[in-house]
Residue frames as qw, qx, qy, qz and C-alpha x, y, z in Angstrom:
[[0.000, 0.882, 0.471, 0.000, 0.00, 0.00, 0.00],
 [0.017, 0.988, -0.129, 0.089, 2.77, 2.44, 0.82],
 [0.827, 0.136, -0.226, 0.497, 6.49, 2.76, 1.15],
 [0.369, -0.919, 0.079, 0.117, 8.83, 4.53, 3.55],
 [0.764, 0.430, -0.129, 0.463, 12.22, 5.60, 2.29],
 [0.521, -0.777, 0.015, 0.353, 15.01, 6.76, 4.58],
 [0.602, 0.624, -0.002, 0.498, 17.31, 9.25, 2.88],
 [0.480, 0.017, -0.328, 0.813, 20.03, 11.48, 4.31],
 [0.001, -0.118, -0.331, 0.936, 18.40, 13.81, 6.85],
 [0.549, 0.070, -0.036, -0.832, 14.86, 12.95, 5.75],
 [0.290, 0.132, 0.944, -0.086, 12.24, 10.22, 5.84],
 [0.352, 0.126, -0.391, -0.841, 9.80, 10.01, 2.94],
 [0.428, 0.265, 0.812, -0.294, 6.30, 8.54, 3.01],
 [0.445, 0.345, -0.322, -0.761, 4.44, 7.90, -0.24],
 [0.890, 0.150, 0.275, -0.331, 2.28, 5.25, -1.89],
 [0.509, -0.303, 0.733, 0.334, 4.10, 2.32, -3.43],
 [0.184, 0.275, -0.637, -0.696, 4.23, 1.41, -7.11],
 [0.035, -0.245, -0.964, -0.093, 1.76, -1.43, -6.66],
 [0.096, 0.631, 0.584, -0.501, -0.89, 0.87, -5.20],
 [0.146, 0.560, -0.202, -0.790, -0.31, 3.40, -7.98],
 [0.133, 0.116, -0.829, -0.530, -0.62, 0.83, -10.77],
 [0.008, -0.396, -0.913, 0.103, -3.73, -0.73, -9.20],
 [0.129, 0.645, 0.378, -0.651, -5.45, 2.65, -8.80],
 [0.181, 0.445, -0.436, -0.761, -4.70, 3.58, -12.41],
 [0.085, -0.063, -0.942, -0.319, -6.05, 0.23, -13.64],
 [0.046, 0.534, 0.787, -0.305, -9.30, 0.60, -11.66],
 [0.148, 0.628, 0.095, -0.758, -9.80, 4.19, -12.83],
 [0.178, 0.307, -0.651, -0.671, -9.28, 3.24, -16.48],
 [0.041, -0.228, -0.968, -0.094, -11.59, 0.26, -16.07],
 [0.110, 0.603, 0.601, -0.512, -14.35, 2.43, -14.59],
 [0.218, 0.589, -0.161, -0.761, -14.08, 5.04, -17.34],
 [0.096, 0.134, -0.861, -0.481, -14.10, 2.23, -19.90],
 [0.043, 0.421, 0.897, -0.126, -17.38, 0.95, -18.47],
 [0.160, 0.659, 0.291, -0.675, -18.86, 4.45, -18.56],
 [0.195, 0.476, -0.475, -0.714, -17.88, 4.98, -22.20],
 [0.043, -0.046, -0.960, -0.273, -19.08, 1.50, -23.15],
 [0.120, 0.532, 0.763, -0.346, -22.47, 2.12, -21.53],
 [0.214, 0.689, 0.086, -0.687, -22.97, 5.51, -23.19],
 [0.136, 0.355, -0.700, -0.605, -21.74, 4.23, -26.56],
 [0.030, 0.217, 0.973, 0.076, -24.09, 1.30, -26.26],
 [0.194, 0.619, 0.538, -0.538, -26.95, 3.66, -25.45],
 [0.239, 0.587, -0.273, -0.724, -26.30, 5.64, -28.63],
 [0.097, 0.153, -0.896, -0.406, -26.10, 2.47, -30.71],
 [0.085, 0.381, 0.906, -0.163, -29.34, 1.09, -29.25],
 [0.230, 0.641, 0.285, -0.674, -31.09, 4.40, -29.82],
 [0.226, 0.453, -0.542, -0.671, -30.05, 4.40, -33.47],
 [0.103, -0.025, -0.972, -0.210, -31.37, 0.84, -33.74],
 [0.480, -0.366, -0.364, -0.709, -34.72, 1.99, -32.41],
 [0.635, -0.356, -0.661, 0.184, -34.49, 0.32, -28.99],
 [0.109, -0.727, 0.093, -0.672, -35.42, 3.33, -26.88],
 [0.776, -0.593, 0.000, -0.213, -36.01, 1.41, -23.65],
 [0.912, -0.087, -0.045, 0.398, -32.71, -0.50, -23.84],
 [0.425, 0.538, -0.078, 0.724, -30.91, 2.75, -24.74],
 [0.369, -0.764, 0.052, -0.528, -32.40, 4.46, -21.70],
 [0.892, -0.450, 0.008, 0.038, -31.26, 1.65, -19.41],
 [0.802, 0.162, -0.039, 0.573, -27.74, 1.68, -20.85],
 [0.151, 0.681, -0.061, 0.713, -27.57, 5.46, -20.50],
 [0.607, -0.717, 0.027, -0.341, -28.76, 5.25, -16.89],
 [0.927, -0.234, -0.032, 0.290, -26.05, 2.68, -16.11],
 [0.589, 0.399, -0.048, 0.701, -23.42, 4.98, -17.59],
 [0.139, -0.742, 0.048, -0.654, -24.65, 7.95, -15.56],
 [0.799, -0.589, -0.004, -0.122, -24.63, 5.88, -12.37],
 [0.893, -0.059, -0.008, 0.446, -21.08, 4.68, -13.02],
 [0.377, 0.728, -0.040, 0.571, -19.75, 8.17, -13.89],
 [0.362, -0.837, 0.224, -0.344, -19.53, 9.46, -10.26],
 [0.902, -0.349, 0.224, 0.123, -17.77, 6.24, -9.25],
 [0.773, 0.393, 0.076, 0.493, -15.31, 6.71, -12.09],
 [0.080, 0.847, -0.130, 0.510, -14.63, 10.28, -10.98],
 [0.669, -0.689, 0.229, -0.162, -14.04, 9.07, -7.43],
 [0.924, -0.085, 0.210, 0.308, -11.56, 6.42, -8.62],
 [0.533, 0.661, -0.003, 0.528, -9.82, 9.09, -10.70],
 [0.258, -0.861, 0.221, -0.379, -9.37, 11.18, -7.54],
 [0.859, -0.437, 0.263, 0.038, -8.00, 8.12, -5.73],
 [0.846, 0.308, 0.107, 0.423, -5.56, 7.50, -8.57],
 [0.241, 0.803, -0.127, 0.531, -4.33, 11.11, -8.43],
 [0.573, -0.753, 0.224, -0.234, -4.00, 10.85, -4.65],
 [0.916, -0.258, 0.255, 0.171, -1.85, 7.72, -4.78],
 [0.728, 0.449, 0.086, 0.511, 0.39, 9.14, -7.50],
 [0.182, 0.745, -0.078, 0.637, 0.94, 12.58, -5.94],
 [0.616, -0.765, -0.019, -0.186, 0.58, 12.28, -2.13],
 [0.689, 0.300, -0.394, 0.529, 3.93, 12.77, -0.45],
 [0.485, -0.861, 0.041, -0.145, 5.13, 13.52, 3.08],
 [0.715, 0.332, -0.363, 0.497, 8.78, 14.08, 3.92],
 [0.582, -0.795, -0.099, 0.137, 10.17, 14.62, 7.43],
 [0.582, 0.526, -0.178, 0.594, 13.13, 16.98, 7.42],
 [0.452, -0.221, -0.443, 0.742, 15.12, 18.86, 10.06],
 [0.002, -0.239, -0.221, 0.946, 12.85, 21.56, 11.46],
 [0.528, 0.295, -0.017, -0.796, 9.92, 21.05, 9.11],
 [0.574, 0.201, 0.793, 0.023, 7.73, 18.61, 7.23],
 [0.151, 0.275, -0.504, -0.805, 7.40, 18.80, 3.45],
 [0.511, 0.352, 0.710, -0.332, 3.89, 18.08, 2.19],
 [0.215, 0.105, -0.593, -0.769, 2.43, 17.40, -1.24],
 [0.316, 0.319, 0.795, -0.408, -1.31, 16.98, -0.69],
 [0.017, -0.192, -0.656, -0.730, -3.51, 16.72, -3.80],
 [0.479, -0.045, 0.101, -0.871, -7.05, 18.05, -3.90],
 [0.834, -0.038, -0.248, -0.492, -10.01, 15.69, -3.38],
 [0.342, 0.305, -0.853, 0.251, -8.10, 13.57, -0.88],
 [0.256, 0.022, 0.738, -0.624, -11.16, 13.03, 1.33],
 [0.076, 0.372, 0.910, 0.168, -14.45, 11.22, 0.94],
 [0.052, -0.803, -0.579, -0.131, -16.64, 14.15, 1.99],
 [0.285, -0.748, -0.046, 0.598, -14.39, 17.10, 2.85],
 [0.531, 0.827, 0.073, 0.167, -13.75, 19.73, 0.20],
 [0.647, -0.555, 0.219, 0.475, -9.96, 19.84, 0.16],
 [0.429, 0.879, -0.192, -0.076, -7.66, 22.01, -1.92],
 [0.870, 0.219, -0.205, 0.391, -4.22, 20.97, -3.01],
 [0.336, -0.915, 0.223, 0.016, -1.24, 22.01, -0.91],
 [0.866, 0.217, -0.141, 0.429, 2.47, 21.83, -1.59],
 [0.060, 0.820, -0.269, 0.501, 4.95, 23.38, 0.78],
 [0.464, 0.119, -0.701, 0.528, 6.79, 23.27, 4.07],
 [0.558, -0.724, -0.193, -0.356, 5.23, 23.30, 7.54],
 [0.158, 0.517, -0.645, 0.540, 7.53, 24.12, 10.45],
 [0.507, -0.283, -0.792, 0.188, 7.17, 21.84, 13.48],
 [0.131, -0.185, -0.444, 0.867, 6.88, 24.97, 15.62],
 [0.355, 0.008, -0.173, -0.919, 3.79, 26.06, 13.66],
 [0.550, -0.219, -0.757, -0.278, 1.96, 22.81, 14.45],
 [0.435, -0.439, 0.338, -0.710, -0.34, 23.08, 17.45],
 [0.644, -0.128, 0.682, -0.323, -1.58, 19.52, 17.46],
 [0.297, 0.189, -0.826, -0.440, -2.11, 16.32, 15.47],
 [0.593, 0.045, 0.536, -0.599, -5.47, 14.60, 15.60],
 [0.209, -0.020, -0.876, -0.435, -7.29, 11.66, 14.19],
 [0.479, 0.127, 0.514, -0.700, -10.98, 10.99, 14.40],
 [0.229, 0.265, 0.910, 0.220, -13.53, 8.57, 13.02],
 [0.312, 0.291, -0.030, -0.904, -15.94, 10.35, 10.70],
 [0.312, 0.314, 0.895, 0.045, -19.21, 8.80, 9.59],
 [0.318, 0.339, -0.125, -0.877, -21.31, 10.05, 6.70],
 [0.650, 0.344, 0.634, -0.239, -24.16, 8.80, 4.56],
 [0.124, 0.349, -0.614, -0.698, -23.99, 7.92, 0.86],
 [0.552, -0.037, -0.595, -0.583, -27.27, 6.85, -0.74],
 [0.793, -0.421, -0.064, -0.437, -28.54, 5.72, 2.64],
 [0.909, -0.040, -0.316, 0.270, -25.44, 3.67, 3.45],
 [0.421, -0.887, 0.181, 0.056, -23.22, 4.63, 6.37],
 [0.787, 0.406, -0.227, 0.406, -19.53, 4.96, 5.59],
 [0.550, -0.816, 0.074, 0.165, -16.74, 5.53, 8.10],
 [0.653, 0.558, -0.247, 0.449, -13.23, 6.86, 7.62],
 [0.631, -0.610, -0.125, 0.462, -10.37, 7.72, 9.97],
 [0.365, 0.859, 0.033, 0.358, -9.20, 11.24, 9.14],
 [0.686, -0.306, -0.134, 0.646, -5.81, 12.66, 10.15],
 [0.104, 0.942, 0.183, 0.260, -5.49, 16.41, 10.74],
 [0.508, 0.031, -0.248, 0.824, -2.80, 18.94, 11.47],
 [0.185, -0.918, -0.348, 0.031, -3.95, 21.76, 13.74],
 [0.533, 0.388, -0.077, 0.748, -1.78, 24.80, 13.05],
 [0.308, -0.340, -0.410, 0.789, -0.92, 27.65, 15.40],
 [0.105, 0.047, -0.166, -0.979, -2.75, 30.16, 13.19],
 [0.555, 0.203, 0.459, -0.663, -6.02, 28.25, 13.62],
 [0.615, 0.364, -0.471, -0.517, -6.03, 26.44, 10.29],
 [0.788, -0.111, 0.589, -0.142, -6.84, 22.76, 9.97],
 [0.372, 0.549, -0.627, -0.408, -5.02, 20.73, 7.33],
 [0.938, 0.005, 0.247, -0.242, -6.24, 17.30, 6.36],
 [0.202, -0.533, 0.774, 0.275, -3.28, 15.00, 5.78],
 [0.424, 0.100, -0.792, -0.428, -5.42, 12.15, 4.54],
 [0.707, -0.186, 0.336, -0.594, -7.78, 9.46, 5.67],
 [0.110, -0.123, 0.984, 0.062, -8.11, 5.71, 6.00],
 [0.600, -0.028, -0.353, -0.718, -11.10, 4.35, 4.10],
 [0.794, -0.186, -0.573, -0.079, -10.89, 1.17, 6.20],
 [0.271, -0.708, 0.394, -0.520, -10.67, 2.27, 9.87],
 [0.933, -0.291, 0.107, -0.185, -10.98, -1.33, 11.00],
 [0.763, 0.445, -0.375, 0.283, -7.47, -1.98, 9.74],
 [0.040, -0.647, 0.528, -0.549, -6.05, -0.54, 12.97],
 [0.773, -0.343, 0.335, -0.414, -7.86, -3.17, 15.02],
 [0.985, 0.166, 0.002, 0.040, -6.17, -5.88, 12.97],
 [0.664, -0.521, 0.263, 0.467, -2.72, -4.46, 13.59],
 [0.564, 0.340, 0.407, 0.633, -2.34, -3.07, 10.06],
 [0.063, -0.773, -0.145, 0.615, -1.68, 0.61, 9.36],
 [0.593, 0.729, 0.264, 0.215, -1.90, 2.60, 6.16],
 [0.565, 0.264, -0.023, 0.781, 0.75, 4.94, 4.84],
 [0.145, -0.720, -0.090, -0.673, -1.27, 7.94, 6.08],
 [0.746, -0.648, -0.113, -0.102, -1.48, 6.52, 9.61],
 [0.835, -0.161, -0.045, 0.523, 2.24, 5.74, 9.73],
 [0.361, 0.479, 0.043, 0.799, 3.15, 9.16, 8.35],
 [0.366, -0.771, -0.107, -0.511, 0.95, 10.91, 10.95],
 [0.836, -0.526, -0.074, 0.137, 2.56, 8.92, 13.75],
 [0.721, 0.109, -0.003, 0.685, 6.00, 9.84, 12.41],
 [0.060, 0.670, 0.056, 0.738, 5.08, 13.54, 12.40],
 [0.640, -0.720, -0.112, -0.244, 3.90, 13.11, 15.99],
 [0.865, -0.310, -0.044, 0.393, 7.19, 11.52, 17.09],
 [0.567, 0.299, 0.051, 0.766, 9.37, 14.02, 15.24],
 [0.079, -0.678, -0.084, -0.726, 7.49, 17.12, 16.42],
 [0.175, 0.042, -0.735, 0.653, 7.11, 15.83, 19.98],
 [0.500, -0.058, 0.116, -0.856, 3.33, 16.37, 19.85],
 [0.399, 0.072, 0.892, -0.201, 0.96, 13.54, 20.82],
 [0.234, -0.124, -0.707, -0.655, -1.38, 12.09, 18.22],
 [0.351, 0.083, 0.551, -0.753, -4.71, 12.93, 19.83],
 [0.041, -0.309, -0.896, -0.316, -7.80, 10.84, 19.11],
 [0.283, -0.037, 0.087, -0.954, -10.74, 13.21, 18.84],
 [0.516, 0.236, 0.675, -0.472, -14.34, 12.28, 19.47],
 [0.324, 0.277, 0.801, 0.422, -16.13, 10.60, 16.53],
 [0.233, 0.375, 0.005, -0.897, -18.05, 12.94, 14.24],
 [0.362, 0.405, 0.832, 0.113, -21.19, 12.35, 12.19],
 [0.066, -0.107, -0.356, -0.926, -22.98, 14.20, 9.41],
 [0.483, 0.302, 0.457, -0.683, -26.57, 15.26, 9.73],
 [0.241, 0.152, 0.876, 0.390, -28.75, 13.33, 7.32],
 [0.382, 0.368, 0.061, -0.845, -31.30, 14.83, 4.96],
 [0.630, 0.263, -0.426, -0.593, -33.91, 13.56, 2.53],
 [0.946, -0.166, 0.001, -0.278, -34.84, 10.45, 4.53],
 [0.699, -0.515, 0.463, 0.177, -31.18, 9.69, 5.20],
 [0.834, 0.433, 0.244, 0.242, -30.22, 9.43, 1.53],
 [0.442, 0.706, -0.088, 0.546, -28.08, 12.58, 1.46],
 [0.597, -0.416, -0.316, 0.609, -25.51, 13.73, 4.01],
 [0.010, 0.979, 0.172, -0.106, -25.33, 17.42, 4.81],
 [0.410, 0.806, -0.339, 0.261, -21.61, 17.48, 4.10],
 [0.551, 0.252, -0.631, 0.485, -18.46, 17.17, 6.16],
 [0.577, -0.666, -0.451, 0.143, -18.90, 16.93, 9.94],
 [0.004, -0.921, 0.134, -0.366, -17.98, 20.15, 11.72],
 [0.564, 0.246, -0.587, 0.526, -14.71, 20.14, 13.62],
 [0.246, -0.456, 0.328, -0.790, -16.34, 22.10, 16.44],
 [0.860, -0.288, -0.283, -0.313, -18.10, 18.89, 17.49],
 [0.796, 0.009, -0.459, 0.394, -14.83, 17.89, 19.14],
 [0.071, 0.546, -0.309, 0.775, -14.50, 21.05, 21.25]]
């Protein structure tokens, strides 16, 4: 899933080649299914099969958001990078690195002195009526900003003794900066439209 490389005066965390290749394959496969469904819909419509064309088009439209999500995952695994260096941490954080938080890309250095705290919390949200949980890792900066390092889509992995690259990187930042990795209270989204739609990302103030 990830690799840790020790280089002179720095430790680098990033996703391994296997994870990158697998994410690219899945993204291409999903987009292939979307294009096949929409192409099939056009063909069926030309052949006069309106009902079959409608079904094929609907399948393509349902698969499109999943394809976009896998494209974001592919970009994350190819670009995400965390490097521990003397006095600061170097971050390359792509946009769309969270399931339900709106995150912008960030590339730059963060001084250890500017970090107020490091937190992780279980966040639960609703997607089409199904509950989904992630473990999100945050940097709390001295100027009041919150920076999402990343998240584990399978929080149960910790209970099995396995840790993702994001979890290991967050723990390394904690050890290097001398700040404890705090576990914040779980957060949940409010649910709307009979529980089918989440209201968005859970507010951080829930943990205050």
